[in-house]
N, CA, C and O of each residue as an XYZ file, in Angstrom:
272
protein
N     121.443     87.790    101.921
C     120.771     89.147    102.550
C     119.598     89.304    101.697
O     119.955     89.645    100.569
N     118.112     89.163    101.829
C     117.102     89.698    101.290
C     116.618     91.098    101.517
O     116.435     91.505    102.664
N     116.432     91.755    100.597
C     116.159     93.033    100.682
C     114.834     93.416     99.867
O     114.607     92.815     98.817
N     113.995     94.359    100.308
C     112.677     94.655     99.663
C     112.755     95.880     98.804
O     113.632     96.722     98.994
N     112.078     95.964     98.097
C     112.039     97.494     97.562
C     111.148     98.359     98.240
O     110.310     97.860     98.991
N     111.208     99.570     98.085
C     110.470    100.452     98.533
C     108.879     99.914     98.008
O     108.057     99.799     98.916
N     108.468     99.622     96.765
C     107.144     99.375     96.325
C     106.637     97.807     97.202
O     105.532     97.539     97.673
N     107.834     97.014     97.189
C     107.344     96.158     98.190
C     106.738     96.079     99.749
O     105.817     95.468    100.291
N     107.823     97.090    100.197
C     107.300     97.038    101.384
C     106.231     98.103    101.525
O     105.973     98.201    102.725
N     105.477     98.968    100.785
C     104.424     99.678    100.737
C     103.571     98.816    100.394
O     102.468     99.100    100.861
N     103.575     97.904     99.801
C     102.797     96.907     99.474
C     102.174     96.096    100.749
O     101.007     95.960    101.114
N     103.414     95.605    101.288
C     103.057     94.738    102.507
C     102.230     95.571    103.374
O     101.198     95.049    103.794
N     102.546     97.013    103.788
C     101.894     97.798    104.803
C     100.265     97.980    104.355
O      99.301     97.949    105.120
N     100.250     98.164    102.998
C      98.724     97.983    102.472
C      98.150     96.882    102.592
O      96.947     96.948    102.845
N      98.776     95.496    102.461
C      97.734     94.113    102.270
C      97.926     93.363    103.708
O      97.219     92.394    103.988
N      99.003     93.903    104.678
C      99.106     92.894    105.862
C      98.845     93.937    107.094
O      98.952     95.153    106.936
N      98.520     93.378    108.238
C      98.252     94.355    109.581
C      99.627     94.320    110.195
O     100.042     93.513    111.026
N     100.329     95.438    109.586
C     101.666     95.130    110.448
C     101.615     96.590    111.098
O     100.926     97.577    110.841
N     102.743     96.309    112.161
C     102.989     97.659    113.097
C     103.737     98.794    112.410
O     104.082     99.758    113.092
N     104.016     98.748    111.090
C     104.426     99.627    110.370
C     105.820     99.350    109.821
O     106.370     98.254    109.926
N     106.374    100.451    109.208
C     108.047    100.443    108.858
C     108.372    101.792    109.348
O     107.906    102.919    109.181
N     109.539    101.163    110.152
C     110.444    102.394    110.993
C     111.321    102.586    109.968
O     111.870    101.684    109.336
N     111.502    104.169    109.740
C     112.386    104.591    108.490
C     113.226    105.533    109.664
O     114.078    106.254    109.144
N     113.135    105.635    111.030
C     114.180    106.505    111.710
C     114.126    106.198    112.977
O     112.996    105.863    113.331
N     114.998    106.184    113.870
C     114.501    105.708    115.305
C     113.323    106.741    115.837
O     113.216    107.967    115.828
N     112.353    105.474    116.383
C     111.036    106.058    116.707
C     110.017    106.880    115.811
O     109.108    107.623    116.178
N     110.421    106.540    114.546
C     109.378    107.102    113.512
C     109.332    105.955    112.651
O     110.326    105.311    112.314
N     107.863    105.661    112.221
C     107.312    104.788    111.260
C     106.528    105.381    110.486
O     106.069    106.492    110.749
N     106.239    104.672    109.330
C     105.003    105.112    108.406
C     104.350    103.874    108.263
O     104.941    102.814    108.059
N     102.760    104.045    108.403
C     101.746    103.263    108.360
C     101.093    103.578    107.099
O     101.310    104.545    106.368
N     100.096    102.439    106.915
C      98.970    102.507    106.130
C      97.594    102.420    106.822
O      97.458    101.819    107.887
N      96.373    103.161    106.058
C      95.169    103.203    106.480
C      94.597    102.831    105.418
O      95.003    103.202    104.317
N      93.480    101.977    105.586
C      92.421    101.561    104.231
C      91.757    103.308    103.978
O      91.665    103.875    102.889
N      91.399    103.825    105.222
C      90.687    105.180    105.461
C      91.476    106.377    104.748
O      91.047    106.943    103.743
N      92.785    106.721    105.441
C      93.615    107.634    105.536
C      94.501    107.804    104.483
O      94.835    108.860    103.946
N      94.962    106.311    104.158
C      96.263    106.078    103.323
C      97.429    106.072    104.067
O      97.330    105.603    105.201
N      98.693    106.547    103.644
C      99.925    106.654    104.415
C      99.923    107.646    105.198
O      99.343    108.707    104.970
N     100.725    107.319    106.418
C     100.851    108.595    107.218
C     101.920    107.917    108.282
O     102.115    106.754    108.636
N     102.537    109.222    108.639
C     103.878    108.851    109.522
C     103.189    109.069    111.083
O     102.157    109.714    111.268
N     104.003    108.374    112.197
C     103.748    108.601    113.449
C     105.534    108.578    113.836
O     106.424    107.744    113.674
N     105.472    109.887    114.387
C     106.896    110.117    114.925
C     107.060    110.477    116.386
O     106.326    111.301    116.932
N     107.910    109.925    116.923
C     107.747    109.820    118.566
C     109.052    110.710    118.902
O     110.061    110.093    119.243
N     109.103    112.246    118.824
C     110.304    112.839    119.125
C     109.970    113.840    120.462
O     108.939    114.288    120.963
N     111.114    113.915    120.693
C     110.692    114.754    122.317
C     109.830    114.328    123.264
O     109.155    115.181    123.840
N     109.678    112.889    123.622
C     108.413    112.607    124.141
C     106.670    113.019    123.643
O     105.646    112.756    124.274
N     106.776    113.594    122.578
C     105.331    113.871    121.750
C     105.178    112.927    120.441
O     106.174    112.641    119.776
N     104.112    112.539    120.161
C     103.709    111.844    119.343
C     103.360    113.004    118.140
O     102.693    113.983    118.473
N     103.786    112.877    116.872
C     103.308    113.560    115.747
C     103.104    112.637    114.930
O     103.880    111.734    114.617
N     101.672    112.905    114.425
C     101.015    111.916    113.200
C     100.621    113.083    112.084
O     100.022    114.120    112.368
N     101.030    112.743    110.893
C     100.509    113.362    109.790
C     100.689    112.476    108.327
O     101.568    111.683    107.988
N      99.604    112.910    107.695
C      99.409    112.099    106.560
C     100.732    112.583    105.560
O     101.484    113.540    105.747
N     100.750    111.504    104.346
C     101.857    111.659    103.575
C     101.321    111.057    102.235
O     100.701    109.998    102.335
N     101.487    111.614    100.974
C     101.291    111.001     99.901
C     101.745    109.591     99.443
O     102.630    109.112    100.152
N     101.408    108.977     98.610
C     102.033    107.660     98.030
C     103.347    107.679     97.610
O     104.122    106.728     97.703
N     103.633    108.935     97.076
C     105.116    109.276     96.309
C     105.709    110.022     97.467
O     106.904    110.074     97.178
N     105.540    110.630     98.620
C     106.305    111.052    100.042
C     106.372    109.559    100.596
O     107.502    109.207    100.933
N     105.490    108.751    100.725
C     105.833    107.564    101.451
C     107.190    106.690    100.579
O     108.278    106.334    101.032
N     106.771    106.573     99.552
C     107.889    106.016     98.703
C     109.524    106.466     98.797
O     110.499    105.738     98.610
N     109.502    107.869     99.139
C     110.679    108.669     99.050
C     111.243    108.598    100.341
O     112.467    108.735    100.370
N     110.647    108.414    101.452
C     110.879    108.206    103.018
C     111.470    106.911    102.774
O     112.686    106.720    102.783
N     110.600    106.021    102.555
C     111.221    104.315    102.394
C     112.589    104.195    101.861
O     113.466    103.458    102.312
N     112.717    105.256    100.523
C     113.811    104.959     99.721
C     115.349    105.108    100.474
O     116.401    104.469    100.464
N     114.649    106.758    101.348
C     116.022    107.354    101.933
C     116.470    106.863    103.265
O     117.548    107.054    103.828
N     115.123    105.999    103.768
C     115.914    105.097    104.918
C     116.358    104.126    104.782
O     116.911    103.559    105.724
N     116.262    103.490    103.352
C     116.760    101.956    103.005
C     118.547    102.612    102.856
O     119.485    102.155    103.509
N     118.630    103.482    102.083
C     119.900    104.118    101.583
C     120.817    104.358    103.037
O     122.040    104.218    103.065
N     120.128    104.680    104.027
C     120.512    105.115    105.253
C     121.330    103.913    106.076
O     122.220    104.023    106.919
N     120.694    102.721    105.514
C     121.319    101.716    106.234
C     122.182    100.630    105.982
O     122.555     99.909    106.908
């Protein structure tokens, strides 16, 4: 099984037009060249979008990889 590091996942988000990285059920992290990293969470029928720093993005990805 091939696994990617958090830095590799972040690089993919920045360099490729992806649908984002799902870190929880119905929650994903994306990258925008204008806004940087942001989370888009679909909880209780509502979408919540908010910006996160590079360090927060890395921590979210690391935490999600530990859960799996």
